[in-house]
N, C-alpha and C positions, 0 to 999 in steps of 0.2 A: 604262342606257337608261331613257328616260322611258316611263311607261305610255301605251298607246294610248288614244284617246278612249273607245273602247268599254269597255276595262278600267277606266278612271277612272270612267266613268258607273256601271259595275256596282258598283264599290267604294263610291261615294257612296250608291247605292240600298241596298246591303247595310247601310251605316252607318245610314241613315235608318230602315230596317226594324228594326235593332237597337234604336234609340232608341224607336221606337213600341212595340216589344215590351216594353222596360223599363217604359214608362209604363203599358201595359196590365197588366203583372204587378203594378205598384204598386197600382193600383186594384182588381185582382182579389183581392189578398191583404188588402184593407182593406174593412170593419173585421174585425179578427181577435179582438176582445174588445169588451165593452160600451164605448160612448162616453159620456164625462162632459161635461156642459155646466155650467160654473161661472158662477153669477150673483151679482155683488157687490151684492145688494139684499135687503131684508127679505122674509120669507114673506108672501104676500098682496098684495105690491106689483105694479103693472102689469108691470114687467120680469120678475119671477119667474113670474107667471101666464103671460105670453106664452112664456117660455122652456120651460115645461112643455108648452104646446100644440105648440111646435116639436119638442120631444123626442118627444112622442107620434106626431106625423106622420112624423118621421124614422125612428122605430122601425119603422113599417109599411113605409116606402119602402125602407129598407136591409135589412129582415129581420134586424135585429140590435138588441139593447137599447140605448136611449139614455136616460140618466137625468140629473136636475138636482141639483146641490148648491148651495144658497144659502149664501153666505159674505159677509154684509154687514160693514160697519165701515170707519172711516177714509176716508169719501168714496169708497168702492169700491176703495180701494188694496189691501186685504188679499186680496180675492177675485181681483182682476185680477192681482196679483203671483203668486199661486199658479197660476193658469191659464197664465200666460206662461212660468213656469219648468218646466212639465211637458214630457215628451218631445215633440218635434215630429213626431209620427207619425199625427196625425189622430184620436187617441182622447181628446184633451182640447180642448175649445173654450171660448171666453169669450163669453157673451151679456151685453152691458153697455150702459150709458147713455153718451151722448156726452161727459159730464163726464170720464170716465176717460181719454179720448184727447185732448180739446181744451182742457180747463180745468186739470186737475190738474197738467200739466207746468209751468204758470206760477205755481201757487199753493204748491207744495211743492218747496223747493230740493233736498231729498234724496229725491226719488221713486225707489223701487227698480226702476222699469221706465222705458223710453223708448219711447213709441209708435212712432216712426219706425224704431226698431231692433228692437223685440221683438214688434210686433203685425202679423200677416199678415192683411190684410182679406179677408173672405169675402163678406159681403153686408149691406146695410142691410135692416132688417126692418119697422120701424114708426116713424111720425113723429107727433108731436102738438104742438099749440101750447099757449099759456098764456092764461089769462083774467086781466085786471087787475081784481081784486075791490076793492070798497070797503065800508066800514061803511055800513049802510043809512041811518044818520042824517047821513052826510056831505053837505054842500050842493054836490055835484058829481054830474052825471049821465052824463058822458062824459069822454074824455081832454082835449079843449080846456078844459072847465070845471075839471078837476083842475089843469091847468097854470096857469090864471088864479088859482086859489085858492092854489096853492103859491107863485106869484110875489107875491101879496099878503102872504103870511106866511112868508117864507123860513125854513126849518129847523123850522117849528112842526109840520107834518104828519109823521107817522111811518109807516114801512112795515115790515112783518114779513118775515122769511125763516127758513129752517131752518138758519141758521148762516153765519158768515163764509166766503165762497168758494163757497157753494152756488149752484146755477143760478138760484134765485129772487133771491139777492143780486146776482149779476152782471147778471142781466136788468134789475133795477130801476136799477142804476147806469148801464146802457146807455140806459135811458129818460131818466134824469136828465140824462145828457150830451147826448142829442139835443134835449131840451126846454129845457135851460138852467135847471133848477130845483134847489132844495136841499131835501132831505127827510132826516129822521132815520132811520137804520137801527136796527132792534130785532131782533136774532137770537134764535131759539128753538131748542130741541133737537128739536122734531118739528113736522110739518105740522099734526097734530091740535091741539097747544097753540096754535100761531100762529093757526089758524082760530078757536079759542075766543076768543082775545084780539081778533081782528078783529070778531067778532060782538058782543062786549061794548063795542066802540068804544075800547079802550085803544090800539089802533093803527088807522090809518085806511085803509090800502091794502096790498095784497100781490099778487104774481104767484102763481097757482095753476095746476098742470097742468089742462088742460080736462077730463080724466076725473074728477077729484075736485072741480073747480069747479062743474060742472053741477048736482049735487044741492043745493049751497048757494044757487045762483041760482034754480033752479026751486022750491026750498022757501022762498024769500023771506028767507033768513037773511043774505044779502049781495047786493050789486048789482054787475052787470058794467058796467065803464066802457069796455072795449075788449078785443079779442082780438088775439093777436100772429101769427096765421096770415096767409098772403098775401091771403086774402079773408075775408069773413064766414063764420061757421059756420052750416050749415043748421039746427042745433038752437037757434041764437041769432041769427036773421036781423036782429033789431032792434039788435044790438050792432055798432058799427062796428069795422072792422079798424084797428089802430093806424096802419097805413101811409096811411090816409085823412087822417090829421093829419100824420104823419111819413113823407113819401114814401120808399119803399124799405126801410122798417123791417120786419124779420121776425125773430121769435124762436121757434124750435121746438126741442123736445127730441126726440131720436131714439135708437133702440136698434139695435144691429147685432151681428153675429157675427164674431169674429176667431179665429185660431188662433195658436199660437206661431210666430214666424218660423223658417223652415226646414222647415215642413210641406210635403211634396212637392206640386208644382204639380198633378199629376193628381188628388190628393185634394181640393185647394182647388177645382179646377174641378168635380169631382163634387158637392161640398157646395153650391157655388153653384147648380148646375143643379137639385139637389133642393130647395133653399130657394125658388128661383124658381117651381118647380112647386107647392110648398105654398102660396105667396102668391097663386097664380092660382086656387086652389080657392075656390069661392064660399062654402062653409060656413065655411072658415077666415077668409075676409075679413069675413064677417058677425060672427064672434066678436070679431075685433079691433075692428071698428067699435062693437060693443056696449061694449067696454072704453074707448071714447073716444079711440082712436088710429087712424091711417090706415095700412093695410098698404102698404108701399113697398119694393120690392126694388131691387137694383143689381148691377152688376158689381163685382169687387174694385177695379178701377181707379177707378170712380165713387165708391166708398166712400173710397178713399184721397184723391181730390180734394176731397170734402166735408170730410174730416177736416182737410186742409191749410188749406182756406179758413177754417173756423171757428177753427182753432188760431191763425191770424194775427189774427182779429178779437178773440179773448179775450186774446191776448198784449198787443195794443195797449191794450185797456181796463185790464188789470191793471197794466201798466207805468205807465200814466198816473195811475191812482188809488192805486197802492201797496197794493191789497187783498192781504191774506194770510189763509190759512185758519186756523181755530182750532187 
């Protein structure tokens, strides 16, 4: 005999109740030990500082210890790989820059992780643009005059980056492609060294994250030709956005939180909700703005969509230029 409608409805209801009970039990048992956030960046860098602020806020909200382990090296690959190979139980998270998910897959043929396979998105956290800096003695005051100068002397102007395949390198190649200009790439091992070379005039331009670019501009040690944010920065209102010259151009760096794939959905949802609450806190927002980045949350689906969009952009550029990491 077939079950009656009432019996069938009761069975479905009981099944749904069981699923809800399982989800509740999963989140109720979590966290059962301290949570580790791995950051593939150096101590004192903006991602590492923000991760510690997130950890402090999560510790209070979850009533459980959350600590940060900085594990820099190999363009973020070492720390990212360790985080993604941890048990998928919500006790190990990855706080990282967009490069690990959108650029590295196309720069390293034997990458030990695959973002679409191994990274479970939780939330976007912060976004910041870049400033196109120039040597103070360069006879260009904005992006149009830089383009004109570069076209007059193809290949003569040099731009600095923090290494082949770095965000600053790819960003400048994107600008070159959009402007139709040729400039010499000079890679350095650190941002501090490349800034010193820029101020001395041994290289003429570079892309610098806005947080570290502002002191150079405000101190008169370099001049700003453009910003890569969608609009002008409130702290540099006289500097045009690159898209005023190159319609639709936008280049931002962002940080986000991921978990290893397989982390239970209720835990991912709880983490997302807690992070959104942290990002709405006015004191927390002010702290991030002081660091030169804009607090910006998302749903897991929105983070996945952003990652996919930028992955396609960088793949097209890397395939076209043949850029490979050091």
